[in-house]
ZAMARGU-4260 file (C-alpha; in steps of 0.2 Angstrom, whole numbers, plus 5000, padded with zeros to 4 digits):
<rodrens>
0) 5271/5227/4847 | 5263/5219/4864 | 5260/5203/4868 | 5240/5207/4868 | 5243/5213/4851
5) 5251/5196/4844 | 5241/5184/4854 | 5222/5194/4853 | 5203/5181/4851 | 5188/5183/4849
10) 5177/5171/4850 | 5156/5172/4851 | 5148/5153/4853 | 5137/5144/4867 | 5142/5137/4885
15) 5144/5119/4887 | 5141/5120/4902 | 5138/5130/4917 | 5155/5140/4924 | 5163/5132/4936
20) 5168/5144/4950 | 5182/5144/4961 | 5190/5156/4975 | 5207/5155/4982 | 5216/5160/4996
25) 5223/5176/4986 | 5206/5182/4984 | 5207/5177/4968 | 5193/5170/4955 | 5192/5159/4942
30) 5177/5152/4932 | 5182/5139/4917 | 5169/5131/4905 | 5169/5123/4889 | 5164/5137/4874
35) 5155/5128/4858 | 5159/5139/4843 | 5151/5135/4824 | 5163/5138/4810 | 5154/5149/4796
40) 5153/5134/4783 | 5141/5121/4772 | 5148/5105/4785 | 5142/5117/4800 | 5156/5112/4810
45) 5160/5115/4828 | 5174/5118/4836 | 5176/5116/4854 | 5186/5130/4867 | 5191/5129/4885
50) 5187/5144/4894 | 5196/5154/4907 | 5191/5170/4915 | 5197/5179/4930 | 5190/5192/4946
55) 5177/5201/4940 | 5174/5192/4924 | 5175/5175/4932 | 5163/5181/4946 | 5149/5188/4932
60) 5152/5172/4924 | 5144/5165/4939 | 5131/5173/4942 | 5124/5177/4924 | 5134/5164/4912
65) 5123/5144/4912 | 5123/5131/4899 | 5118/5136/4883 | 5122/5157/4886 | 5126/5164/4869
70) 5140/5175/4875 | 5159/5182/4866 | 5174/5182/4874 | 5190/5192/4868 | 5207/5185/4876
75) 5220/5178/4872 | 5226/5158/4869 | 5237/5150/4881 | 5247/5133/4880 | 5242/5121/4896
80) 5255/5107/4897 | 5256/5092/4910 | 5261/5073/4910 | 5250/5058/4907 | 5247/5051/4923
85) 5247/5034/4915 | 5258/5035/4898 | 5269/5050/4902 | 5269/5056/4888 | 5269/5078/4886
90) 5249/5082/4885 | 5244/5097/4878 | 5230/5110/4878 | 5224/5126/4872 | 5216/5139/4882
95) 5207/5155/4879 | 5211/5166/4895 | 5195/5178/4892 | 5201/5198/4897 | 5182/5204/4893
100) 5167/5192/4893 | 5152/5199/4883 | 5134/5195/4885 | 5126/5193/4871 | 5108/5183/4872
105) 5093/5192/4882 | 5090/5187/4899 | 5076/5176/4896 | 5086/5165/4882 | 5099/5162/4898
110) 5085/5158/4909 | 5074/5145/4898 | 5092/5138/4893 | 5095/5137/4909 | 5078/5129/4912
115) 5082/5116/4899 | 5097/5108/4909
</rodrens>
């Protein structure tokens, strides 16, 4: 089995804030944003995920995705780690590294959610 087969996740939800799009000297682009995914339960619990998209997917997110947009992400779960500056303790955060972005809402849905900011 390849790594992709073992570590693959698909989430559908709403974007928490406009994507932050960055360009690097290498020519690569990165879009970062959070995403709220509702659990199918009576309690209507919401899980928040940090999303990172690279390259063409990042540029598409930067152009079309806005806070409140309904999207789907296919990717893998990675873990970022660093030492906290004040306590020195190791902090580990899961991040979804997206390989595929799916725009699920209509164009008017995205425009109206952007206008409500």
